N, C-alpha and C positions, 0 to 999 in steps of 0.2 A: 450224795453218797456215790452217785454214778461219777461223778467228777473226780473224786478221790480216788476210786477204783481205777478211772481211766489214768489219773497221773502216777498211780502205783505201778500200773502195767507198763508206761512209757517212761518210767524210771525220772519222773519229773517231781522236784522237790516242792510241793505246793507251799510249804511253810516259808521257805526263803522267797519263793515268788511274791507272797503276801508281805513279806519284810520289806523286800525291794520297792514294791508297789506303794507302801505307805511312806517310805523314805522320799521316794519321788514325787508324791502328792504333796508332802508337806514342804519340799524345795520349791515346788511349782505355786502354792500359795502364798510363799513368802515372797517370792519374785513378783507376783500379781500386786500384792499390797504395796510393795516398793514402788511398782510402776504406777500405781494410783497416786501415791504421794507426791511424785514428780511431775505429774501434769500439770501444765498451766492452765488458768481459767480460761484464757482465750489465746488464738494465736491466728496469722493470716496463712492461709494454704498456698499451694503454688498458682491457684487461679486468681488470687488476690481477694478471696472471700474469708470473712470472719467465721472462724470456728469456735464455737462457746462449748465448753466441758462441763459446765453446771447444769443442773436440771432446769427446764423452762416449761412452764405451763402450755399443754398442748391445747388446740382448740377442741370444741366438743366432738367426742368420739361416739361410735356405735356402742361402746362399752357403757359410756354415759346415760345413752338413751334407753339401754337395757335396764341399767339400774334405775332409772326413774320409772320405767314400764313397771319393772319389778316391784317397786314400792307401791305403785298405785295398784297393781294387780294384788298384792299383798293386803291392801286395805279393801279392794272390793271382795276379795275371797274370805276376809274376816267378817265382812257383813254378811255374805252368804253363809258362812258357818253359823252365825247367830242366828239367822232364819231357819237353817236346818235343826240346829239346838231345839227349837220350838216343837220339833216333832220327835225329838230324842231323849230330851234331858229328864233325868229321874223325877224332877219336880212335877213333871207335866204328865206322868204316865199313870195316873190314878185308875182309869177305866179301861186298862188292859190287862190281859191274863198275865200269870207270872213269867211263863215262856216269852211272851212277847215284850214284856218289861226287860227281862234280861236280854234278848235279843237287841233291843234298842239301846240298851245301856252300853252293849258292847260297841255297837255302832257309833254311839256318842263318843266313847273314848278312843275309837280308831279316827273319826272325824276329827278330833282335838289333835291326835298325833300327825295326821295328814296335814292339817293347817301349819303345824310347827314346821313338819319337814317340807313344806311347800309341794306336798303331792296334791296338787289342785283336780286332777283327774278324778281321783277318789270323791272329791266334794262335789264335782259336777254329777257324777253317777247317783250319789246320793240325793242330789237336788231334783233329778229326773225321777228317782224313785218314790220321792215325797211330794212331787208337783210344786217345788219351789222355784220361782223365777230366778235365772242365772243372770250374772253381770253382762251389759252389752258393750263390752270393750273388745271387740273382735279383733282390731289391728293390734292391739298390745298382747292379746291372747296369742294371737299368730307369731308375733315377734318373739314371745317367751317361749312358745313351743318349738320355733326353730331354733333358738338358741340352746333349749334342753337338748334337743336332738344332737345338735352339733356337739355339745359337752359330752353326751352319751357316746357318740362315734368317736370322738377322741379317746375318751377312756377305752374303748373296745380297741381302738388301734394301739393305743400304749401297752395293752395287755398281749396282743397279740405279737408285739414287738420285744417281749421279754423272753429271755433264754427259757424260763420254765415253761411258757406255753410252746415255744418251738420244740422243746425236748419232749413234751407231752405229744406233739404232733409227729415226731419221728417214727417211721414204721420199722425201719431195719437199724441192726447194729452199726451198719456202715453210717447211716445217717446220724447217729448219736455220736459216733466218732469224729465225723466231720464237723459236727456242731460243737464239740469238745474242743477240737483244734481251733476254730474259730474265736471261741470264747477266750481261750488262754492266750492267743494272738491279740484279741482286741483289748483285753485288760491287762495283760502282762507283756505284750509286744515279744513274745517269744513263739518261735516256729516248732512245732512239735511232729515228727516223723512218725 
């Protein structure tokens, strides 16, 4: 809404800008597709080295190690879930009060959801609460935790880089107008005074 108001105030036709942008994007996509079709499979560059344009398998990467670790962790936490389920499953709750049964049933459902969503921290908390031994794959757990931290940091960085986030962080009208000028220039390549 602020962008529309800003464009009205600066007499910038946002509809025309969008039409021009779509036309330019369509043209660029067509050019990229044509370029891909005209590439040779291989060629010799200026240094005499062979350049291959088709996909070749890469050696084992850190991502493949993380995938393997992820599968092993998933299996380990599936076993941990089964052990926790012995304390939470509705069929095992005969000697408890109704309130305790209800609480454990909710924990059981949450544990199922946590396993499915790979929220292993929740399972570790439950295992500690009920005295269930945890898996001893610390190196894999550490690599997994580091990859999750990196993934979350990347998501945070992406969010902070959006214009919505930057707009929310603007403290003055001048900051908002500067942000709108930058946005219009970045998207439409049009200078607004």
